[in-house]
N, C-alpha and C positions, 0 to 999 in steps of 0.2 A: 218084800214088795210083791203084791199079787200081779198076775198077768194083766188084770184090768187096769191096775194103777200104771203099769208100764205102758199100756196102750194109750192111756190118757196123756201121759208125759210125752209120748211120741207125737201125738196129735197137737199138743200145745207147742212143742218145739217146731213142728211144721208150720203152724200159724205164725210163730215168731219169725221164721225164715222168710215166709211169704211177705209179711208186713215190712221186714227190712228191705227185701228186694223192691217192693213197691216204692218205698221212700227213695232208694237209690235211683231207680228208673225215673221217678218224678224229678229228682234233682238234675239228672242228665238232661231231661226234656227242657226244664226251665233254663238251664245253662245254655243249651243250644238256642233256645228262643231269644235269650238275652244277646247272644253273639250275633243273631240275625236281626237284631233291632235296627231301626232305620239309620243307616250310615250312608250319607249321600256319596256314592261311589262315582257319580257323574259330575261332581263339582269341578274337578280339574278340566274335564272336557268342556263343560259349560263356560268356564273361564276362558278357554282357548277360543271358543266360538265368539264369545262376547268381545274379546280383544280383536279378533279378525274383523268382526262387524264394525267396531269403532274405527279401525284403521282404514276402512273403506267409506266412512261417513254414514254408515247404516245403523239403525237402532236394533236392539236385541231384547227379547223377553224369554225367560226360561220356559214358560208354559203358555198354553192358549186353550180355548174352548173347542172341543170337537164339533160343537153345534155351529160355532162361528166359522170354522175353517173346514167344514165338511160339505160334500156334494152328494148327489143321489147315485152316481155311477161308481162301480168298483174302482179302487178298493175301499171307498169311503162308506159303503153300506155293509162291510164285512165285519166279522168278529163280534163277540159279546161285549168286549171292553175296547174303548177307543181313547187314545190320548194324543195330545198335540204338544210338542215341545220344540225348543230351539227356534223360536219365531223371529225372523229377521225381516225388517222393512227397509227398503232402500229406494233410491231414485232411478238407478239404472242409467243407461245412456239416453233414453227417450221418455219412458213412462215409469211411474211408481210400480213396485212389485212387492210381493210377500213370498218369503221362502220359509218352509218349516218341515219338521218331521212328523208324519202321521203314523202312529203306532196302532196296529190292529192286534188285539190279544184275545185269547180264549183259554179257558181252564185246560190244563194239561191232562188228557185222559189217562196217562200213565202214572199220575201221582200228583202231589201238591205242586203248586206253581202254575206258570202260564206258558203257553206257546205264543211267541210274539213275532211280528214281522214289521219292520220299519220301512216306510215309504218316504222318499224325498219328494217334496211338492213345491212347485214354483208357479205363482199365479200373477196375473195382471188384469186390470179392468179393461173392458171393451166399451166403445162409445154407446152401445145399446144392446138389448137382449136379442138373442137368436134362438131358434129351435135347437134342441139338444143334438150335439154331434160328438161322437166318440171315435177316436182312432186308437187301435190296438194292434200289436204286431202278430196278426194271424192267430194260429192255434196256440202259439207260445203263451198268449195271454190267458188261456184257460188254466195253465199251470200256475201262473203268478197272480193273476187278478181274479181268477174264478171264471167258470164257464159262462156266467151271466153277462160278462162284458161282451161276449161274442153275439149276444142277442140285443145289445143296446142299440136303440134306433130302429125305426120302422123299415128303413131301406138300406141296402148295401150300395155304396157309392164307388164307382170305378172312374179313373181318370186316364188320360192318354199319356201315361208315364209308367213304363215297366218297372223302373226303380222304385217308384212310389207304391205301385200295386203289389210288388214283391215284398215290400217291407211292412206296409200298413194295411189293415182292414178297417175301412171306414163305415160307420153306421150313423144314420141321421134320421131325425123325425121328418125333415123336409128336404127331399133330394135336390130340389132346385136351389135352395139356399146353400146347401152343402157345396154344390158345384160352383156357386158364386164365391163362396169363401175360399175354395181351393183354386185360387188364381195361380198362374205359373210361378210367381215368386214364393208363394206359400208352399207349393208342391216341392220346389227346389230346396227350401229351408227344411222341410220335414224329411225329405229324402236324405239330406246330409246331417240330420240331427245326431247327437251323440248316442251311441248304442245303449247307454244307461237309461235313456228315456224310453219307457215302455208303453206309455199311454198319453194321449192328448185329448183333452176334454174342453168343449165349449158349452157352457151351461149358464143360462140366464145371461148375465153380462160379464162373464169371466172366462178368460183363457187359462187353462190349467195344464201344466206338464207334470207327469207323475213318473217316478222311476226308482231304480235301485242304485245307490251309490254309497261309498264309504262315508261314515259320519266323522265327527270329531273336528271338522274344519269347514270352510266354505268354498273349497275348490270346486265342488260340484255346482254351486251357484254360478261361479265364474264361467264354468264350462257350458251351462245351460242358457245363460242370459242371451247370448247371440241368437239362439233359436227362438226364444220367447219374443225377442224384439223383432226379428225378421218375420215371424208369423204375424205378430200384431200389426206391424207396419205394412205387411203385404196384402192384408184383407182390403179389397177395394172399398172406397168410401160409399159407393152406391149401395152396398149391402145394408148400411145403416139407414140410408134414405129409404130404401125399399122396405125395411122392417118397420120404419115409422109410418110409411104410407104404402101398403102393399098394392094399392090400385095404380100407383105411378110406375 
């Protein structure tokens, strides 16, 4: 066998090895992809939440629309991907409410997959619309909600309560309306709110509490409901009359 023939055989053998490796790698990739195929790992958690809602006389839906359950203020304006799940509707002690998890997601810059952050959200309707008002816990909100939340609202609002001013930074589009909303009972309720609530939003005709709390059950809803109801009931009725007829 000539040197040329030997070289040809070596090249052919090399191609065979490369082809075989390509097949093996391809099979590994396919196998991994199949193992990562959609397996609903949240089903047990969803079942627990559904049972907890039913035991309280509340309704449960596994998912919801980010458009329906979104607002203009952080964290609802964040992330490239937004999802809503574990939607619970109930009667509460006084007014109907909606609770859900709002997931903000973005592609992971370090590799495949997503960076996600789950926010717990509790809302109730108000008798009428008001100018935008957002309460966030000072500069801490810049880390959790994004610096934009500190710029929400045209005016900073301070009240005669050191406990409130130490905990919350209030921004509002209409300072007079914000002071009217922040009646003494509302200030007391917000000052004593659970630490897991990190933002309070009044937008259009909705009162919104946003925070970070463990998922998997509805204990966070039980904990937050007294604050939601105290704030809702504490807003003076004249605010709604005023909004309907600002001249009065």
